[in-house]
Structures are given as structure tokens and as C-alpha cells.
C-alpha positions as a Markdown table, in Angstrom:
| # | Residue | x | y | z |
|---|---|---|---|---|
| 1 | Met | 84.5 | 112.5 | 93.3 |
| 2 | Ser | 85.6 | 109.4 | 91.4 |
| 3 | Lys | 84.5 | 105.9 | 92.4 |
| 4 | Arg | 88.1 | 105.3 | 93.4 |
| 5 | Asp | 88.2 | 108.3 | 95.7 |
| 6 | Ala | 84.9 | 107.4 | 97.2 |
| 7 | Trp | 86.1 | 103.8 | 97.9 |
| 8 | Ile | 89.3 | 105.1 | 99.5 |
| 9 | Asp | 87.2 | 107.4 | 101.7 |
| 10 | Lys | 85.0 | 104.5 | 102.7 |
| 11 | Ile | 88.0 | 102.5 | 103.8 |
| 12 | Lys | 89.4 | 105.5 | 105.6 |
| 13 | Ala | 86.1 | 105.9 | 107.5 |
| 14 | Arg | 86.2 | 102.2 | 108.5 |
| 15 | Leu | 89.7 | 102.6 | 109.7 |
| 16 | Asp | 88.8 | 105.6 | 111.8 |
| 17 | Glu | 85.9 | 103.6 | 113.4 |
| 18 | Ala | 88.3 | 100.7 | 114.1 |
| 19 | Asn | 90.8 | 103.0 | 115.7 |
| 20 | Ala | 88.2 | 104.4 | 118.0 |
| 21 | Glu | 87.1 | 100.9 | 119.0 |
| 22 | Ile | 90.7 | 99.8 | 119.6 |
| 23 | Asp | 91.2 | 102.9 | 121.7 |
| 24 | Lys | 88.2 | 101.9 | 123.8 |
| 25 | Tyr | 89.6 | 98.4 | 124.3 |
| 26 | Glu | 93.0 | 99.8 | 125.3 |
| 27 | Ala | 91.3 | 101.9 | 128.0 |
| 28 | Arg | 89.5 | 98.8 | 129.3 |
| 29 | Ala | 92.7 | 96.9 | 129.3 |
| 30 | Arg | 94.4 | 99.5 | 131.5 |
| 31 | Arg | 91.6 | 99.3 | 134.0 |
| 32 | Ala | 91.4 | 95.5 | 134.1 |
| 33 | Ser | 93.0 | 93.3 | 136.8 |
| 34 | Ala | 96.5 | 92.0 | 136.1 |
| 35 | Asp | 95.3 | 88.6 | 134.7 |
| 36 | Gln | 92.7 | 90.1 | 132.5 |
| 37 | Arg | 95.0 | 92.9 | 131.4 |
| 38 | Met | 97.4 | 90.5 | 129.8 |
| 39 | Lys | 94.6 | 88.8 | 127.9 |
| 40 | Tyr | 93.1 | 92.2 | 126.8 |
| 41 | Glu | 96.5 | 93.5 | 125.8 |
| 42 | Asp | 97.1 | 90.5 | 123.6 |
| 43 | Gln | 93.8 | 91.1 | 121.9 |
| 44 | Val | 94.6 | 94.8 | 121.5 |
| 45 | Asp | 98.0 | 93.9 | 120.0 |
| 46 | Glu | 96.4 | 91.6 | 117.5 |
| 47 | Leu | 93.9 | 94.3 | 116.5 |
| 48 | Arg | 96.7 | 96.8 | 116.1 |
| 49 | Gln | 98.5 | 94.4 | 113.7 |
| 50 | Arg | 95.4 | 93.9 | 111.7 |
| 51 | Arg | 94.7 | 97.7 | 111.7 |
| 52 | Asp | 98.2 | 98.3 | 110.5 |
| 53 | Gly | 97.7 | 95.8 | 107.7 |
| 54 | Leu | 94.6 | 97.8 | 106.6 |
| 55 | Lys | 96.6 | 101.1 | 106.9 |
| 56 | Asp | 99.2 | 99.7 | 104.6 |
| 57 | Lys | 96.6 | 98.6 | 102.0 |
| 58 | Leu | 95.0 | 102.1 | 102.2 |
| 59 | Arg | 98.4 | 103.6 | 101.4 |
| 60 | Asp | 98.8 | 101.2 | 98.6 |
| 61 | Leu | 95.3 | 102.1 | 97.3 |
| 62 | Arg | 96.2 | 105.8 | 97.2 |
| 63 | Glu | 99.4 | 105.1 | 95.3 |
| 64 | Ala | 98.1 | 102.4 | 93.0 |
| 65 | Ser | 98.2 | 102.7 | 89.2 |
| 66 | Asp | 94.9 | 102.2 | 87.4 |
| 67 | Glu | 96.3 | 98.8 | 86.3 |
| 68 | Ala | 97.0 | 97.6 | 89.8 |
| 69 | Trp | 93.9 | 99.2 | 91.4 |
| 70 | Asp | 91.6 | 96.1 | 91.3 |
| 71 | Asp | 94.2 | 93.8 | 92.8 |
| 72 | Ile | 95.0 | 96.2 | 95.6 |
| 73 | Lys | 91.3 | 96.9 | 96.2 |
| 74 | His | 90.7 | 93.2 | 96.7 |
| 75 | Gly | 93.6 | 93.1 | 99.1 |
| 76 | Ala | 92.2 | 96.0 | 101.0 |
| 77 | Glu | 88.8 | 94.3 | 101.2 |
| 78 | Ser | 90.5 | 91.2 | 102.6 |
| 79 | Ala | 92.4 | 93.3 | 105.1 |
| 80 | Trp | 89.2 | 94.9 | 106.2 |
| 81 | Asp | 87.5 | 91.5 | 106.6 |
| 82 | His | 90.5 | 90.4 | 108.7 |
| 83 | Leu | 90.3 | 93.4 | 110.9 |
| 84 | Ser | 86.5 | 93.2 | 111.2 |
| 85 | Asp | 86.7 | 89.6 | 112.3 |
| 86 | Gly | 89.2 | 90.6 | 115.0 |
| 87 | Leu | 87.0 | 93.4 | 116.2 |
| 88 | Ala | 84.0 | 91.1 | 116.4 |
| 89 | Arg | 86.1 | 88.7 | 118.6 |
| 90 | Ala | 87.3 | 91.6 | 120.7 |
| 91 | Arg | 83.7 | 92.8 | 121.2 |
| 92 | Lys | 82.8 | 89.4 | 122.6 |
| 93 | Arg | 85.8 | 89.1 | 124.8 |
| 94 | Phe | 85.6 | 92.6 | 126.2 |
| 95 | Ser | 81.9 | 92.2 | 126.9 |
| 96 | Asp | 82.4 | 89.1 | 129.1 |
């Protein structure tokens, strides 16, 4: 396996973990009171948007030429950081 393939697999694994966490928050939002549900659903929507950004970068990584690889890799790292920050905020909000 090339370094490129290993890196893509690592991002895919992170994305899978994020999807599982988002699913968990969606379930909590459905069980919450009406007031809390709206706040939770807003948080979940934000996480979905961030996740979709990472999914787009993952697709770009798979399709990238060797010349574009480094730039797209940095973009994917940034998208992961963005999603990771959102997940950290969600963990705090959902644990309250």
C-alpha cells in the first residue's frame, strides 16, 4: 500500500468515526425536549455540513493527480480539523 493510499484510508476511518458520532447525536436530538431538540438539531446540521466538506475532500484526494496531491491533502487536513473542532463542541453540548 502506498503512502497516499494509507493516508486516504486514515481519512476514511476518521470520517467513519465522525459519522458514528453524528448518528449518536442525531438519536439524542430525537429524544430531547422540543427546546433542546432545536439546539441539538442545529448542532447536528453543522456537523453534517462539516462532514460533507471532508467527504468532498476525500473524493478529491482519490481523484487527485500527483501534482495536486499535496495541496488537496492540506485541504483535507484542514477539513478534518474543522470537523474535529465541531465534534468537540458537540461533545460538550450533548454532555450538558
